C-alpha positions in Angstrom: -79.4 -9.4 153.8 -77.0 -12.2 153.6 -76.5 -13.8 150.1 -77.3 -17.4 150.0 -74.3 -19.5 149.0 -74.5 -22.0 146.1 -74.6 -25.7 146.9 -74.6 -29.0 145.1 -77.6 -29.4 142.8 -77.7 -33.2 143.0 -80.4 -33.7 140.3 -78.5 -31.5 137.8 -75.2 -33.4 138.4 -76.9 -36.8 138.1 -78.3 -35.6 134.8 -74.8 -34.6 133.6 -73.3 -38.0 134.5 -76.1 -39.9 132.9 -75.6 -37.9 129.7 -71.8 -38.8 129.8 -72.7 -42.5 130.3 -75.4 -42.9 127.7 -74.8 -40.3 125.0 -72.0 -39.8 122.5 -69.3 -37.6 124.1 -68.2 -34.3 122.5 -65.6 -34.6 119.8 -62.9 -33.3 122.2 -62.9 -36.8 123.8 -61.9 -38.5 120.5 -58.3 -38.4 121.4 -59.1 -40.3 124.6 -60.3 -43.4 122.9 -57.4 -45.4 124.5 -58.6 -44.1 127.9 -62.2 -45.1 127.8 -61.8 -47.4 130.8 -60.7 -44.3 132.8 -63.7 -42.3 131.7 -66.0 -45.3 132.6 -64.7 -45.4 136.1 -65.2 -41.7 136.7 -68.8 -41.9 135.5 -69.7 -45.0 137.6 -68.1 -43.7 140.7 -69.5 -40.1 140.4 -73.0 -41.6 140.2 -72.3 -43.7 143.2 -71.2 -40.7 145.2 -74.4 -38.9 144.2 -76.5 -41.8 145.4 -77.5 -42.9 141.9 -75.0 -45.7 141.4 -75.0 -48.8 139.3 -77.3 -50.6 141.7 -80.1 -48.3 140.3 -79.4 -49.4 136.7 -81.5 -52.1 135.0 -79.9 -55.5 135.3 -79.2 -55.8 131.6 -77.4 -52.5 131.6 -75.1 -53.6 134.4 -74.4 -56.8 132.6 -73.6 -55.0 129.4 -71.1 -52.7 131.2 -69.5 -55.7 132.9 -69.2 -57.5 129.6 -67.7 -54.4 127.9 -65.0 -54.2 130.6 -64.1 -57.9 130.5 -63.7 -57.8 126.7 -60.7 -55.6 127.4 -59.0 -58.2 129.5 -55.6 -59.3 128.1 -54.9 -63.1 128.1 -51.5 -62.5 129.8 -53.0 -60.5 132.6 -54.2 -56.9 132.9 -56.6 -54.9 130.8 -56.4 -52.6 127.8 -57.9 -49.2 127.9 -60.5 -49.6 125.2 -62.1 -52.3 123.1 -60.4 -50.7 120.1 -57.0 -51.6 121.7 -57.9 -55.2 122.4 -58.0 -58.1 119.9 -59.9 -61.4 120.5 -57.9 -63.7 122.7 -57.2 -66.1 119.7 -55.2 -63.3 118.0 -52.6 -63.2 120.8 -50.5 -66.0 119.5 -46.9 -67.0 120.2 -44.7 -66.0 117.3 -41.6 -67.4 118.8 -39.6 -67.0 122.1 -42.8 -66.0 123.9 -43.2 -62.9 121.8 -46.7 -61.8 120.7 -47.7 -59.4 118.0 -50.5 -57.6 119.6 -50.9 -54.6 122.0 -50.0 -55.3 125.6 -52.2 -54.5 128.6 -51.3 -51.4 130.6 -51.3 -50.7 134.3 -53.6 -47.6 134.6 -56.3 -49.2 132.4 -56.1 -52.3 134.6 -56.7 -50.3 137.7 -59.7 -48.5 136.2 -61.1 -51.7 134.7 -61.1 -53.6 138.0 -62.5 -50.6 139.9 -65.3 -50.4 137.3 -66.1 -54.1 137.6 -66.6 -53.6 141.3 -69.5 -51.2 140.6 -71.4 -53.5 138.2 -70.7 -57.0 139.5 -68.2 -59.3 141.1 -64.6 -59.9 140.3 -65.1 -63.5 139.3 -64.3 -62.7 135.7 -60.9 -61.3 136.4 -57.9 -63.6 135.8 -56.7 -62.8 139.3 -53.5 -64.9 139.4 -52.4 -63.8 135.9 -53.0 -60.2 136.8 -51.0 -60.4 140.1 -48.1 -62.1 138.3 -48.2 -59.5 135.5 -48.1 -56.6 138.1 -45.1 -58.2 139.8 -43.3 -58.3 136.4 -43.9 -54.5 136.0 -41.8 -53.6 139.1 -38.3 -52.3 138.5 -35.3 -52.9 140.6 -35.6 -49.4 142.2 -39.1 -50.3 143.4 -41.0 -48.2 140.8 -43.5 -49.6 138.3 -43.8 -49.3 134.5 -47.0 -49.2 132.6 -46.5 -52.2 130.3 -44.1 -54.8 129.1 -42.8 -55.0 125.5 -42.5 -58.1 123.4 -38.9 -58.2 124.4 -39.7 -58.2 128.1 -38.7 -54.6 128.7 -40.6 -52.6 131.2 -41.8 -49.3 129.6 -43.7 -46.3 130.6 -43.3 -43.6 133.2 -41.6 -44.0 136.6 -43.7 -41.6 138.5 -45.9 -42.2 141.6 -49.2 -42.4 139.6 -48.1 -45.8 138.2 -47.1 -47.1 141.6 -50.5 -46.0 143.0 -52.3 -48.0 140.3 -50.3 -51.1 141.1 -50.9 -50.8 144.8 -54.6 -50.2 144.3 -54.9 -53.3 142.1 -52.9 -55.4 144.6 -55.2 -54.2 147.5 -58.4 -55.1 145.6 -57.1 -58.6 144.4 -54.9 -59.5 147.3 -55.5 -57.4 150.4 -53.4 -54.8 152.3 -50.9 -57.2 153.8 -47.4 -58.1 152.6 -47.4 -61.8 151.6 -44.2 -61.8 149.6 -42.5 -64.0 152.2 -45.4 -66.5 152.0 -45.6 -67.4 148.3 -43.1 -65.3 146.5 -45.9 -64.0 144.2 -46.2 -60.6 145.7 -44.5 -57.4 144.7 -41.5 -56.1 146.8 -43.4 -53.7 149.1 -40.2 -52.7 151.0 -38.5 -51.6 147.8 -41.6 -49.6 146.8 -41.5 -47.8 150.1 -37.8 -46.9 149.6 -38.7 -45.6 146.1 -41.4 -43.4 147.5 -39.2 -42.1 150.3 -36.6 -41.2 147.7 -39.1 -39.0 146.0 -39.6 -36.6 148.9 -38.1 -33.2 148.0 -36.4 -30.6 150.1 -39.7 -28.7 150.6 -41.7 -31.7 151.8 -43.7 -32.5 148.7 -43.1 -35.6 146.6 -42.0 -35.7 142.9 -40.9 -38.3 140.5 -37.6 -38.2 142.5 -36.0 -35.9 145.0 -34.4 -34.1 142.0 -37.7 -33.3 140.5 -40.2 -30.5 141.5 -42.7 -31.7 144.0 -46.3 -32.1 142.7 -49.6 -32.4 144.5 -50.8 -35.3 142.3 -47.6 -37.3 142.8 -47.7 -36.5 146.6 -51.3 -37.9 146.8 -50.4 -41.0 144.8 -47.4 -41.7 147.0 -49.3 -41.3 150.3 -52.2 -43.4 149.0 -49.8 -46.1 147.9 -48.4 -46.3 151.4 -51.9 -46.3 152.8 -53.0 -49.2 150.6 -49.8 -51.1 151.5 -50.5 -50.6 155.2 -47.4 -48.5 155.6 -48.9 -45.2 156.6 -49.8 -46.2 160.2 -47.8 -46.2 163.4 -48.2 -48.3 166.5 -47.2 -45.5 168.9 -47.5 -41.8 168.7 -43.7 -41.4 169.2 -42.9 -43.5 166.2 -42.5 -41.9 162.7 -44.6 -43.0 159.8 -42.4 -45.5 158.0 -43.2 -44.5 154.5 -42.3 -40.8 154.6 -39.1 -39.1 155.6 -40.7 -35.9 157.1 -44.5 -36.0 157.7 -44.7 -32.4 159.2 -42.9 -31.0 156.1 -45.2 -32.9 153.8 -48.3 -31.5 155.6 -46.9 -28.0 155.6 -46.2 -28.2 151.8 -49.7 -29.5 151.2 -51.4 -26.8 153.2 -49.4 -24.2 151.3 -51.1 -25.4 148.1 -54.1 -23.3 149.0 -54.2 -20.1 147.0 -56.7 -17.2 146.9 -58.6 -16.6 143.7 -60.2 -13.3 142.6 -62.3 -12.7 139.5 -59.9 -10.0 138.4 -56.9 -12.5 138.3 -57.2 -13.2 134.6 -57.7 -9.6 133.6 -54.5 -8.7 135.5 -52.5 -11.4 133.7 -53.7 -10.1 130.3 -53.1 -6.4 131.1 -49.9 -4.3 131.3 -47.6 -6.2 133.6 -45.7 -3.0 134.5 -48.8 -1.3 136.0 -50.5 -4.4 137.4 -51.0 -4.5 141.2 -48.6 -6.5 143.2 -49.8 -10.0 144.1 -48.7 -12.6 146.5 -47.0 -15.7 145.1 -49.4 -18.6 144.9 -48.7 -21.6 147.1 -45.6 -20.3 148.9 -45.7 -21.0 152.6 -45.2 -17.9 154.8 -46.3 -16.8 158.2 -49.2 -15.0 156.6 -50.8 -17.5 154.1 -51.4 -16.0 150.6 -55.1 -17.1 150.8 -55.9 -15.4 154.1 -59.1 -13.4 154.1 -59.9 -14.4 150.5 -63.5 -15.1 149.5 -62.5 -17.9 147.1 -59.7 -20.4 147.8 -58.5 -23.0 145.4 -55.5 -25.3 145.2 -52.6 -25.5 142.8 -50.4 -28.5 142.1 -47.0 -26.7 142.3 -45.7 -23.4 143.6 -47.0 -20.2 141.8 -49.5 -22.0 139.5 -53.1 -21.2 138.9 -55.9 -22.7 141.0 -57.2 -25.9 139.4 -60.3 -27.8 140.4 -58.6 -31.3 140.6 -56.1 -30.2 143.2 -58.8 -29.7 145.7 -58.9 -33.5 145.7 -55.2 -34.3 145.4 -54.3 -32.0 148.3 -57.4 -32.5 150.4 -57.3 -36.3 150.2 -53.6 -36.4 151.0 -54.1 -34.3 154.1 -57.1 -36.4 155.0 -54.9 -39.5 155.0 -52.1 -37.9 157.0 -54.1 -36.0 159.6 -57.8 -36.4 159.3 -58.5 -34.8 162.6 -56.9 -31.5 161.7 -59.6 -30.1 159.4 -58.8 -26.6 160.5 -55.7 -26.7 158.3 -57.9 -26.0 155.2 -60.2 -23.1 154.6 -63.2 -25.3 153.7 -65.8 -22.6 153.4 -63.7 -20.6 150.9 -62.8 -23.8 149.1 -66.5 -24.8 148.7 -67.2 -21.3 147.4 -64.5 -21.6 144.8 -65.8 -25.0 143.6 -69.5 -24.1 143.6 -69.4 -20.5 142.4 -66.3 -20.5 140.1 -65.9 -24.0 138.5 -69.3 -25.6 138.9 -71.1 -25.4 135.5 -74.7 -24.5 134.9 -75.3 -27.8 133.0 -73.8 -29.9 135.7 -70.2 -31.0 136.3 -67.2 -28.9 137.0 -64.6 -27.3 134.8 -60.8 -27.2 135.3 -60.6 -23.5 136.0 -63.2 -20.7 136.3 -65.0 -20.2 133.0 -64.0 -23.6 131.6 -66.7 -26.1 130.3 -67.2 -29.2 132.5 -65.1 -32.3 131.7 -65.3 -35.8 133.1 -62.0 -35.7 134.9 -62.4 -32.5 136.8 -66.1 -33.1 137.4 -65.4 -36.3 139.2 -62.4 -35.0 141.3 -64.5 -32.0 142.4 -67.2 -34.4 143.8 -64.4 -36.5 145.4 -62.9 -33.3 147.0 -66.3 -32.2 148.3 -66.9 -35.7 149.7 -63.6 -35.5 151.7 -64.9 -32.3 153.1 -68.1 -34.1 154.2 -70.5 -32.5 151.8 -73.9 -33.6 153.1 -75.4 -34.5 149.7 -72.5 -36.9 148.9 -71.5 -40.3 150.3 -68.4 -40.2 152.5 -65.2 -40.9 150.6 -62.3 -43.3 151.2 -59.4 -41.0 150.4 -56.9 -43.8 149.4 -59.2 -45.6 146.9 -61.0 -42.4 145.7 -64.4 -44.1 146.0 -67.1 -44.0 148.5 -66.5 -45.8 151.8 -69.6 -47.8 151.0 -68.0 -48.9 147.7 -64.8 -49.8 149.5 -66.7 -52.1 151.8 -68.4 -53.6 148.8 -64.9 -54.2 147.2 -63.8 -56.0 150.4 -66.8 -58.2 150.2 -66.3 -59.2 146.5 -62.6 -59.7 147.2 -63.4 -62.1 150.0 -65.9 -64.0 147.8 -63.3 -64.2 145.0 -60.6 -65.5 147.4 -63.0 -68.2 148.8 
């Protein structure tokens, strides 16, 4: 008799996300106080994917969430990541030469704040023009973006593709997917950003912080999504290359090779005597015979020869979705679903990072997003570039149009 495969227990997962929204989080989240805006977005979007979004909340609860987010808005543009990192506007005073004594806004928090607002209300409370000018000021000469600007006007923070993605998503929400830099001079330099992304493609097809760094699935997704949001991932004719990538076929091949088989004995083998351990195939190395072939459980890793990790099911799956949505046969979807449902889905709801791990907000959301890209029937369809439901993307377009009017 065939064993019935596990599936998504929608009610259990909704219960998990309501617990994250309304109860005090475990002490392990204390160190993430500056990232509360991020956690808020994951919770709101997860409930939306499960069909229990903010529209089902009482009106006063939506209003409280909106007010909480807007209290983190910086007077110079952008948002801080937590109310504990944002002073009242009156405290941000000029102490000479335009310098201010308080904490600056940061780009990732701004992305999550604006996305969060789209779930609980309109964008009419966002200082749109200030925010767009602030984002433009975060772009470096090489096209990359920093996370914040110091009192001395210096752009600080990482130079990787994640920051560029946050900038492009904010720009798309507030401005649209067209390049208006030639119209009013208030836009970022999209061409320079494309050059920066192209420079990050490595010899094996993936994308890293630069061509001299190791390719990484998260960076690869962020680069591709940035191009998608900038309207630079399309081509007018089949014979024309995609302008934002140097070698699309190589990128797809690298992404597909991120699939890696998982067996329940893997951890025991790693802890045992290495000399007598059975030979295993390298994880995520592309060969004529994929390492995951005929495996019951298939996960994804972010770099060659790393362990399978829940979140990469989204980073890889969504990137492939944007590059070649019609080629679903490139992924072993039945085995991927088994890995997520039987190995990292938790009995209390949510998903863990790796088999045996407790659930956490980050991996729980990206597992749902990954399943949505694979057209899981109990989830809303997902827009791969924005990492929200297609329904929510359409709502964002509506509130953007209203804000522009």
